[in-house]
GUVO-745636 format. One record per residue (C-alpha): residue in three letters; x, y, z. Coordinates in steps of 0.02 Angstrom, whole numbers, plus 32768, in hexadecimal, padded with zeros to 4 digits. Each point is the difference from the previous one (the first is absolute). Layout:
<pts>
alaXYZ...
</pts>
This chain:
<pts>
met7D2B82C37EE6thr80B8804F8011arg8043802F808Earg80AC80607FAEthr803780918062ala809C80777FF0ala80577F728088ala7FE37F897F8Fgly805580627F5Eala809A801E8062leu80047F50801Dgly801B7FF27F3Dleu807D807C7FF0leu80617FA1808Dval80027F567FA5ala8017803C7F61ala80A280688048gly80477F4F8029val7FE17FF180C7val7FCA7F67800Dala80897FA47FAAcys80948083807Eala80497F9E8086pro7FA27FE88095ala801B80948086thr7FDB80468087ala7F74807F7FC5thr7F647FC77FF8ala7F7D80407F69pro7F6E80528028leu7F4E7F92800Epro7F8580507F68asp7F648018801Bthr7FA47F657F97gly7F5180238061tyr80107F718042pro804E7FD580C2trp80B97FD4801Fhis803F7F6E8059thr80A280108039asp80857FB1803File7FAC7F4D7FE2val80737F507FC7ala7FFA7FCE7F68thr80527F597FCDthr80307FBA7F34phe7F9E7F857FAAtrp80047FE27F4Eval7FA77FA17F6Egly803E7F487FFAglu8020800880C2val7FD97F578060phe802A803180ADasp7F807F7C8063pro7FC67F7C7F98ser7F9F7FBD8084ala7F9880A1801Bser7F7A802A7F95asp804780AE7FEBgly80B97FCA7FF9ser8000800E7F41gln802D809F7FA1arg7FD67F7F7F5Eleu7F51804C8018ser7F9F809C8046thr7F7F80328051tyr7FB4804A7F60asp804B7F957F69ser801D7F3C801Aarg80607FF67F79trp80778087802Cleu80AC7FBF7FD7ala7FDE7FF47F51ser7F93809F7FF4tyr80B080568047gly80647F8C7F9Cgly80737F998061cys805D801A807Fasp800C80AA804Agly80B77FE68031val80717F5E7FD3ser7FDD7F717FCDglu805F7F628059gly7FB07F4F7FCAthr7F528005805Bgln802380968070cys7FEA80A67FE9arg806F806A8059thr800C80CF8001glu808D80737FE0pro804A80C18009arg7FB580647F96thr804480B87FD0ala7FE080887FAEglu80637FFF7F69asn7F7E7F977FB9gly7F6380438036tyr800E7F7380ACphe7FC27F9B7F87pro80227F467FFEthr80AD7FDA7F9Earg7FC97F377FCFmet7F50800F7FB7thr7F9E80797FB3pro7F63801D8076leu7F5580197F8Eglu7F9F8063809Fasn805F80918073pro80887FC7805Aphe7FE4807C809Atyr7F5A7FA88069leu7FD67FE180A8asp7F7B7FCF8071leu7FAB80238091pro7F8C7FC0807Atyr7F5C801D7FBCasp7FA67F747F90asp7F7080367FA2val7FCF7F817F98asn80167F558054asp7FCE804480A2asp7F607FF88034val800C80728076gly8079805D7F9Cphe7F947FF77F65ala7F5C8029805Bglu804080A6805Aarg807180487F64gly7F82808E7FF6lys800C8052808Cval80B27FEF801Bile806480207F5Dpro800C80BB7FF1trp7FEB7FE97F45ala7F687F787FE2ser7F6D80A17FD2glu806980427F74ala80057FC67F58pro80297F867FD1tyr80037F9380A5ala7F6080348043ala7FA07F927F67gly80567F61803Dval7FEF7FFA80B4ala7F987F827FF2asp804D7F957F9Bpro80697F818041thr80647FE47F61val804A80B68016ser808380488088leu801780B98026met80937FBA8035lys80597FC27F77asn8083808C7F9Barg7FE98097806Btrp808F80658023val805F801780A9val8086806C8034leu80987FDA8061arg8078805C805Elys80A57FBE8062gly806E80928022asp802E80757F72arg7FB77F7C7F91leu7F447FF87F98cys7FB67F7D7F99tyr7F697FBE7FC3gly7FBA7F5E7FDBgln7F5D7FAD7FD6ile7FA07F8A8074gln7FD97F587FC5asp800C7F96808Eala7FB57FE380D2gly80597FF68087pro80927FE6806Agly7FAC7F928085glu7F4B803E8003tyr7F7880157F56arg7F88807F8088asp8034808C8036ala7F9480997FDBala803280788096tyr80C580087FB1val7FEF7FEF7F6Aphe7F7F80918000gly80158048808Aser801680AB8036asp80677FE080A3asp80AB7FAC7FD2arg7FD07F878074arg807B7F597FE2pro7FC17F777FABasp7FB87F6D8041asn80857F757FB6ala80707FBA809Carg805C7F9C7F84phe80A580227F98asn804080968085gly7F32805B7FF7ala800B7FFE7F42gly7F7E808F7FB9leu802B7FCC7F37asp806A7FA87F8Aval8065804B7F75ser803C7FC17F59pro80BD7FFE7FF5ala8008808C7F8Cleu7FD08053807Casn805D7FBD8082gly8098805C7F8Ecys7F9C80A47FDFleu7FF3803E80B5gly80A67FAA8032phe7FE07F7F8088arg80807FC58061glu7FE27F417FE0leu7FBB7FA37F67asp7F7A7F82806Agly801480538099glu7F76803C8086asp804780938039asp7FE7808A7F85arg7F8D807E8030val7F8C80707F71asp7F8A8074800Btrp7F707FFB7F7Dala7F4A80397FABphe7F887FCF7F9Eval801980827F4Casp7F9480327F6Aglu80557F987F56gly7FDA80C17FD6asp808C80468067val80797F7E7FF5pro80A380537FABasp804F7FB27F8Bgly80957F80801Fpro803A7F537FE8trp7F5C7FDB804Fthr7F9080277F69arg804F7FA97F8Bile7FBD7F7C8010val7F508014805Cthr7FA77F778022thr7F44800C7FC4ser7FBD7F2C800Apro7F547FE78070val7FDF7F7A8080arg80047F647FAA
</pts>
């Protein structure tokens, strides 16, 4: 089911006009009505496929994700610059659509995570049919009871920072928390439960970092507004050059 609105159509015109590619300004882009609640002024950190930020932690490596145990291979390798066994991030610019400069991705480089794991977390799996807004819609309804299916993976999110609006697909869960349904799906714009990483409520990929005009490549101070958006309401842009459709694996 789509929730397309006149505001979403107008947003497509903004993107086509190159709004997301312009330099950061003091003006703020309007919040389009996606049919889902907006979450505002949320700390967003940056992560990338191949990153290992804490080898001693069970969730300290981005060589795998909540939804893909072979994420590094599925994506096509380090989403940045490989230096020996290390994978570091890099600046992304509009000149090449914010795509990586040292590798060719096999999946959408515009990805993110949110703190709700609907597959591996027992509580998240048990309650997903009640808390996820699209759980009763086709084709998701048929997979609610199937532990090999995620209702979150590949879903679209729109993000705003200042005058920039960009889109990405969910490919992981985090940061810090994995069952924060009240924040992820709530309509009261509450703060995330996570207390780590400056209270971050999501991680974004290097492509989204560049597209949104983050001040730091790998910091904890940038903030965004975000909302879910149905696939049919996603305007064409660099985020639609490659659309990830892979299942849980």
